[in-house]
C-alpha positions in Angstrom: -20.0 -17.4 -47.6 -23.9 -17.3 -47.5 -26.0 -14.6 -46.0 -26.4 -16.2 -42.6 -22.6 -16.8 -42.3 -21.9 -13.1 -43.2 -24.3 -11.8 -40.7 -23.1 -14.3 -38.1 -19.5 -13.2 -38.5 -20.3 -9.5 -38.4 -22.8 -10.0 -35.4 -20.1 -11.7 -33.3 -17.3 -9.3 -34.4 -19.2 -6.2 -33.5 -21.0 -7.5 -30.4 -24.5 -8.0 -31.7 -25.0 -11.7 -31.1 -22.8 -14.4 -29.5 -23.2 -18.2 -29.3 -24.8 -19.0 -25.9 -22.3 -20.1 -23.2 -19.6 -20.5 -25.8 -16.7 -21.0 -23.4 -18.3 -24.3 -22.3 -18.8 -25.4 -25.9 -22.1 -23.7 -26.2 -25.7 -25.0 -26.1 -27.4 -25.6 -29.4 -30.2 -23.2 -30.1 -29.3 -20.5 -27.6 -27.8 -17.1 -28.2 -26.6 -14.2 -26.2 -27.0 -10.6 -27.3 -23.9 -8.4 -26.9 -23.7 -4.6 -26.2 -25.0 -3.6 -29.7 -27.4 -6.5 -30.0 -29.3 -5.7 -26.8 -29.7 -2.1 -28.0 -31.0 -3.2 -31.3 -33.5 -5.6 -29.7 -34.6 -2.9 -27.3 -35.1 -0.4 -30.1 -37.3 -3.0 -32.0 -39.4 -3.7 -29.0 -39.7 0.0 -28.2 -40.9 0.8 -31.8 -43.4 -2.1 -31.6 -44.8 -0.9 -28.3 -45.0 2.7 -29.4 -46.8 1.7 -32.6 -49.1 -1.0 -31.3 -49.9 0.3 -27.8 -48.8 3.8 -26.9 -50.1 5.5 -30.0 -53.5 3.7 -30.0 -56.6 3.9 -27.9 -57.9 0.4 -28.7 -54.9 -1.6 -27.5 -53.6 -2.2 -24.0 -50.5 -4.0 -22.8 -49.8 -7.1 -20.7 -46.9 -9.0 -19.3 -48.0 -12.5 -18.3 -46.0 -15.1 -16.3 -43.8 -17.6 -18.1 -45.0 -20.4 -15.8 -48.7 -21.1 -16.0 -51.1 -23.7 -14.6 -50.5 -26.8 -16.8 -54.2 -26.9 -17.7 -53.6 -23.8 -19.8 -51.6 -25.9 -22.2 -54.2 -28.7 -22.1 -56.9 -26.1 -23.1 -54.8 -24.6 -25.8 -54.1 -27.9 -27.4 -50.3 -27.7 -27.0 -49.9 -30.9 -25.0 -51.9 -32.8 -27.7 -50.9 -31.2 -31.0 -47.8 -29.0 -30.5 -45.4 -31.4 -32.1 -43.3 -32.1 -35.2 -42.6 -35.3 -37.1 -39.1 -36.5 -36.1 -37.0 -38.9 -38.3 -33.6 -40.3 -37.8 -31.0 -40.9 -40.6 -30.1 -44.6 -40.6 -26.5 -43.8 -41.8 -25.3 -41.1 -39.3 -28.2 -41.4 -36.8 -28.7 -37.6 -36.7 -32.4 -36.5 -36.1 -34.4 -34.0 -38.2 -37.8 -32.6 -38.6 -39.2 -34.6 -41.6 -40.7 -31.4 -43.2 -37.3 -29.8 -43.3 -35.7 -32.5 -45.4 -37.3 -31.3 -48.7 -38.6 -33.4 -51.6 -35.4 -35.4 -52.0 -35.5 -36.7 -48.4 -31.7 -36.5 -48.2 -29.7 -36.2 -45.0 -28.1 -32.7 -44.9 -25.2 -34.1 -42.8 -24.2 -37.2 -44.6 -26.3 -37.5 -47.7 -28.0 -40.6 -46.6 -31.4 -41.4 -48.1 -32.9 -43.8 -45.6 -34.8 -42.7 -42.5 -36.8 -44.2 -39.7 -40.5 -43.9 -39.7 -41.5 -40.4 -38.4 -42.5 -40.1 -34.7 -44.3 -37.1 -33.2 -42.0 -35.0 -31.0 -43.7 -32.6 -28.6 -42.0 -29.1 -28.6 -43.0 -28.1 -25.1 -40.1 -27.7 -22.6 -40.9 -29.4 -19.3 -39.9 -28.0 -15.9 -40.8 -28.8 -12.3 -41.9 -26.7 -9.3 -41.8 -27.6 -5.6 -39.4 -28.2 -2.8 -39.7 -31.9 -2.2 -38.1 -34.4 -4.6 -40.7 -36.8 -5.9 -43.6 -34.4 -5.1 -42.7 -31.6 -7.5 -45.4 -30.4 -9.9 -44.7 -30.8 -13.7 -45.1 -27.5 -15.5 -43.9 -26.1 -18.8 -41.9 -23.2 -20.0 -44.5 -21.5 -22.3 -44.2 -22.5 -25.9 -45.8 -19.2 -27.0 -46.8 -16.0 -25.2 -50.3 -16.0 -26.7 -52.1 -17.9 -24.0 -51.0 -15.6 -21.3 -53.2 -12.9 -22.9 -56.3 -15.1 -23.4 -56.4 -16.3 -19.8 -56.4 -12.7 -18.7 -59.1 -11.6 -21.2 -61.8 -11.3 -18.5 -59.5 -9.5 -16.0 -58.5 -7.0 -18.6 -62.2 -6.3 -19.3 -63.1 -5.9 -15.6 -60.2 -3.6 -14.8 -60.4 -1.3 -17.8 -63.1 0.6 -19.7 -62.0 -0.9 -23.0 -64.6 -2.4 -25.4 -64.6 -4.7 -28.3 -63.0 -4.3 -30.8 -59.8 -4.0 -28.8 -56.5 -5.6 -28.5 -54.0 -6.8 -25.9 -50.3 -6.6 -26.8 -47.4 -8.4 -25.2 -43.6 -8.9 -25.6 -42.0 -11.8 -23.9 -39.8 -15.0 -23.9 -41.0 -18.3 -25.2 -39.3 -21.8 -25.3 -39.5 -24.7 -27.7 -37.6 -28.0 -27.8 -36.6 -27.5 -31.4 -35.3 -30.7 -33.1 -33.0 -28.8 -35.5 -32.3 -25.3 -34.4 -30.3 -23.3 -36.9 -29.8 -20.5 -39.4 -28.3 -18.3 -36.6 -31.1 -17.0 -34.4 -33.9 -17.9 -36.9 -34.8 -21.1 -35.2 -33.9 -21.1 -31.5 -34.9 -22.9 -28.4 -35.3 -19.7 -26.4 -36.7 -16.7 -28.2 -38.7 -13.5 -27.7 -42.1 -12.8 -29.3 -44.0 -9.6 -29.8 -47.7 -10.2 -30.3 -51.2 -8.6 -30.6 -54.4 -10.5 -29.8 -57.2 -8.4 -31.2 -60.8 -9.3 -30.1 -63.7 -8.6 -32.5 -67.4 -9.5 -32.9 -67.9 -13.0 -34.3 -69.2 -11.8 -37.6 -67.6 -12.6 -41.0 -67.6 -8.9 -42.1 -65.8 -7.8 -38.9 -63.4 -10.7 -38.9 -62.4 -10.0 -42.5 -62.1 -6.2 -42.1 -59.8 -6.5 -39.1 -57.7 -9.3 -40.6 -57.0 -7.2 -43.7 -56.4 -4.2 -41.5 -53.7 -5.9 -39.3 -52.1 -7.5 -42.3 -51.5 -4.1 -43.8 -50.4 -2.5 -40.5 -47.8 -5.0 -39.8 -46.3 -5.0 -43.3 -46.2 -1.1 -43.2 -44.4 -1.3 -39.8 -41.5 -3.2 -41.3 -41.4 -1.0 -44.4 -41.5 2.1 -42.2 -38.4 0.9 -40.4 -36.4 0.7 -43.6 -36.9 -2.8 -44.9 -36.8 -3.1 -48.7 -40.2 -3.8 -50.2 -38.6 -6.3 -52.7 -37.5 -8.4 -49.7 -40.9 -8.8 -48.2 -44.0 -10.7 -49.3 -47.2 -12.3 -47.9 -47.6 -16.1 -48.1 -51.0 -17.6 -47.4 -51.2 -20.8 -45.6 -52.8 -23.5 -47.6 -56.1 -24.6 -46.1 -54.9 -28.1 -45.4 -51.8 -26.8 -43.5 -53.7 -24.3 -41.3 -54.6 -25.1 -37.7 -58.0 -26.7 -37.7 -59.6 -23.7 -36.0 -57.9 -21.0 -38.2 -60.2 -19.1 -40.6 -57.3 -17.5 -42.4 -53.5 -17.3 -41.9 -50.8 -15.4 -43.7 -47.1 -15.0 -43.0 -44.9 -12.0 -43.7 -41.8 -13.6 -45.2 -38.3 -12.1 -45.7 -36.1 -13.0 -48.6 -32.8 -14.2 -47.1 -31.3 -15.1 -50.5 -31.7 -14.4 -54.2 -30.6 -17.9 -55.1 -26.9 -17.3 -54.9 -24.5 -18.7 -52.3 -26.0 -22.2 -52.5 -29.5 -21.2 -51.3 -31.9 -22.3 -54.0 -33.8 -20.9 -55.8 -34.6 -18.0 -53.6 -35.0 -18.5 -49.9 -37.9 -17.0 -48.0 -38.2 -17.2 -44.2 -41.2 -16.6 -42.0 -40.9 -13.4 -40.0 -44.4 -12.7 -38.6 -47.8 -14.4 -38.8 -51.2 -12.8 -39.1 -53.9 -15.3 -38.0 -57.7 -15.3 -37.8 -58.1 -17.7 -34.8 -61.9 -17.6 -34.6 -63.3 -18.2 -31.2 -60.9 -21.1 -30.4 -58.8 -19.5 -27.7 -61.4 -17.8 -25.5 -63.8 -20.6 -26.1 -61.4 -23.3 -25.0 -60.3 -21.5 -21.9 -63.9 -20.8 -21.0 -64.7 -24.5 -21.3 -61.6 -25.9 -19.5 -61.6 -23.4 -16.7 -65.4 -23.5 -16.1 -65.4 -19.7 -16.1 -67.8 -17.7 -18.3 -65.4 -15.7 -20.5 -68.1 -14.4 -22.9 -68.4 -10.7 -23.7 -71.6 -8.7 -23.3 -72.1 -6.0 -25.9 -74.0 -3.1 -24.3 -75.0 -1.6 -27.6 -76.4 -4.7 -29.3 -77.4 -6.4 -26.0 -75.7 -9.6 -27.3 -73.4 -11.9 -25.4 -70.8 -13.8 -27.3 -67.3 -15.4 -27.4 -65.2 -13.0 -29.4 -63.1 -13.9 -32.4 -59.4 -13.2 -32.3 -57.1 -11.7 -34.9 -53.6 -12.3 -34.0 -50.3 -10.8 -35.2 -47.3 -12.8 -33.9 -43.7 -11.8 -34.7 -40.3 -12.8 -33.4 -38.1 -10.1 -31.9 -35.1 -12.2 -32.6 -36.2 -12.9 -36.2 -36.9 -9.2 -36.7 -33.5 -8.3 -35.4 -31.8 -10.9 -37.7 -33.7 -9.8 -40.8 -33.2 -6.1 -40.0 -29.4 -6.8 -39.9 -29.6 -8.7 -43.2 -31.6 -6.0 -44.8 -29.2 -3.3 -43.6 -26.0 -5.2 -44.6 -24.1 -3.8 -47.6 -20.7 -4.4 -49.1 -19.5 -1.4 -51.1 -16.4 -1.4 -53.3 -14.1 1.5 -52.7 -10.8 2.3 -54.4 -8.6 0.2 -52.0 -11.1 -1.8 -50.0 -14.6 -3.2 -49.5 -16.6 -1.2 -47.0 -19.1 -3.2 -44.9 -21.8 -1.0 -43.6 -25.1 -1.6 -41.8 -27.6 0.9 -43.1 -30.0 0.5 -40.2 -32.9 2.9 -39.8 -31.8 5.6 -37.2 -34.7 4.5 -34.9 -33.1 1.0 -34.8 -29.4 1.8 -34.8 -27.8 0.8 -31.4 -25.8 4.0 -31.3 -27.1 7.1 -33.0 -23.8 9.1 -32.9 -20.1 8.4 -32.3 -17.7 11.0 -31.0 -14.0 10.9 -31.7 -11.0 13.1 -30.8 -8.8 13.4 -33.8 -5.8 12.3 -31.8 -6.1 10.3 -28.6 -2.8 11.7 -27.2 -3.8 15.4 -27.3 -5.4 16.2 -24.0 -7.2 19.4 -25.3 -8.9 17.4 -28.1 -9.9 14.6 -25.8 -11.3 17.0 -23.2 -13.4 18.8 -25.8 -14.6 15.6 -27.4 -15.7 14.2 -23.9 -17.6 17.4 -23.3 -19.6 16.9 -26.5 -20.0 13.2 -25.9 -21.4 14.0 -22.4 -24.0 16.5 -23.7 -25.2 14.2 -26.5 -25.5 11.2 -24.2 -28.3 13.1 -22.4 -30.5 12.5 -25.5 -29.1 9.5 -27.4 -27.0 6.4 -27.2 -23.5 7.8 -28.1 -20.4 5.8 -28.8 -16.9 6.9 -27.8 -13.8 5.8 -29.8 -10.3 7.0 -29.6 -8.5 3.8 -30.9 -6.4 3.8 -34.1 -6.8 6.3 -36.9 -10.0 8.0 -38.0 -10.5 5.7 -41.0 -10.5 2.6 -38.8 -12.9 4.3 -36.4 -15.2 5.1 -39.3 -15.2 1.5 -40.5 -16.0 0.2 -37.1 -19.0 2.5 -36.7 -20.1 1.6 -40.3 -20.3 -2.0 -39.2 -22.1 -1.0 -36.0 -24.7 0.9 -38.1 -24.0 4.3 -36.4 -25.7 7.0 -38.6 -23.3 9.8 -37.7 -19.7 10.3 -36.6 -18.4 13.5 -35.0 -14.7 14.3 -35.1 -13.2 16.9 -32.8 -10.1 18.4 -34.5 -7.8 21.4 -34.1 -10.3 23.6 -35.9 -12.8 22.8 -33.2 -10.5 24.5 -30.7 -10.4 27.6 -32.9 -14.0 28.0 -34.1 -16.0 25.6 -31.9 -17.2 23.5 -34.9 -16.9 19.8 -35.6 -16.8 17.5 -38.6 -20.0 15.4 -38.9 -19.8 12.4 -41.2 -22.8 10.7 -42.7 -22.7 6.8 -42.6 -24.6 6.2 -45.9 -23.1 8.8 -48.1 -19.8 9.2 -46.3 -20.1 13.0 -46.9 -18.7 15.3 -44.2 -19.8 18.8 -43.2 -18.8 21.3 -40.5 -21.4 22.0 -37.8 -21.1 24.5 -35.0 -21.1 22.8 -31.6 -23.9 25.0 -30.4 -26.1 23.8 -33.3 -25.1 20.2 -33.1 -28.1 18.9 -31.0 -30.7 20.5 -33.3 -28.8 19.4 -36.4 -28.8 15.7 -35.2 -32.5 15.9 -34.1 -33.4 16.8 -37.7 -31.2 14.2 -39.2 -32.3 11.4 -36.9 -36.0 12.2 -37.1 
């Protein structure tokens, strides 16, 4: 079983990720997030927003509409260039992106080696708006959230006191008509992005400074949330493969395999891109809209179209790779323990509370009191099914950092057993000190 299969099995079993509309046979490239998955995604987005917006004075937030005037996509180049080369296997007639076939050009489904000539396949998802059939307007579900920021560049300037250099951050859904979605949620047709568009003076020194700054900031963000340094790297886009307007482009990649389980030799996947987009975005929207989107610098008395440094990451990809990075199999005496060692800031539940025995009313009552108090501060799980060992294993797979057991000693001395997820060590803690104890541990 390879890495994606292991994570997919765990994700479904524990309520992180389900195949979309599965009872009807599913819909390729769509996924639903269960009770644990929605908390994990929410925590990732919260950490992004806190780091990129709330804790900074030079970044503001935005939430743009998914539907936009179709001219937006004409100006951005998506209608003309947002496409992939599509080929069809002549043996099984399955279709693939040509660049995903590898050097051998072998069909991954049947092994065939003959394909049709590549045809360009536009990734934009079409929709229609209006009430009268035949008169509806063709629009598009946005292929990226980026353009919603740039079309609001002037309005953000006019409604705030912010000055260049500054950024606009956004989190939101995007849609792509992917030819071959796969690798669990890595390549989906509906996904969520978290981005920053950072506007700077059109000067080489400024552009390079901020590009390097945001490269470092985004890498440190993943490391600060517990990802292993050995599983992350930068990959520079070759000049001939960059967008024609890009002055520089790097990806932060995650190592999904060390070469075992059939993934060769070691498999790295894109997680987030850092791009120097030059003046393409604001310049194009200024031209196509007929509106002056230039910026006037009061200090230098210059007017210019700003350059953009972009950081663009996938919320779904981040969630997937955080799960992979946290996944551990540990050999114990009589079993193999599966545990998600998620950073406490990302863990869906911070604490789980158990009564030692579910049929002892006094234990259940006391445990519910503790559960109720802790829920005022954190997401707290409740479990009274099966024996304590099975409950521990369930919380290990959910990534819950601490488990609290209310036993008969609790009724005598008002203390509980607190068990650490990673070390499995247990210690007694007085109930009155429990909140302060957990605050220190979860900080």
